[in-house]
N, C-alpha and C positions, 0 to 999 in steps of 0.2 A: 331316732325311734322318734315312735309315733306315739309312745307311750307319753300318759297326760302328770304332766309338769305339778304334781303334788310335793306338799315341801317331804312327805315320806317317801317317799320314791326319788328324792331328786335326794335327803339326805344319803339315804345310799349307796346312792352314788359317790359321793363324795367319801362316803366308809369304804366302800370296797375297791375304792383306784387309788387309799389315802390322800387327800386336798386336804392340805393342813388351813391354805387358808380361803374360811369359804364365800369372802367375800368375792376370790377368781377364780371359781365357778361358776356356768353361767349352761340352763340347760334348749336347748331350742328344738322344737319338734320337724322331725324332717318330713316322711311321706314311703310309699313302698309304692315301687313300681317291678309289679309281680313278670310284665315281659322280658325284664331283662335277666331276672335273675333264673337259678338253671340247677336243677340236678335237685342236690340234699338242703341244698336254700332254699331253694324254692318250699320245697316238699314239709322245711322243718320250719319256715315261717308261714303259712299256711296251718299245723299242727297248734301251735302257737295260737295262728291266732282263733282259731276253731275254739281252741277254750280256754281264752279271753271273753270270745260271746257270748259261750254259754254260762260262763261265771255270773252275765249277766245285772253285772254293777252296777248303778249309776253313773259313777263318778270316770267311765269309761264309753260313755252315751257317747259320746263326740267323736270316738275312732271306731267305731263301730263297721259306719260305711266303707274307710276304708282298709281295714282290717278284711272288709268281702270283698271290696271291686280294686283295689288301691288307691293312691291319689298323692296330695297332697297338703303338708298344712305349714307351709312353709310363707311366710309370710313379710316385709319386710321389717315390719312395727316390730320386733320380736328381738329387732338388732337393737332397735332399743337404749337396752340394760348391756350393753357390750360397748356401745359408742360415746355412752354417760362414765363407764368405766374406764375409756382411753382418753378420757380425755381430761384423770383425774391429774 
């Protein structure tokens, strides 16, 4: 996903996926490649993206360009929390 990993968003994912151990939950931003999407998935994502862009919320500023044009938020450093968890 490309959603900004706010506590509110992460807690919503934890609740909706019925994750009992919050310490074993990790959210890693991904990206969007519109060239690989087809049909309904591409149209649906474009509709959701347009809605998020229209809301013009400050917390979404970092993902607006990716929602418009595609792109990646993947960074090796985003794995640090998972690596530390696995070392325990």
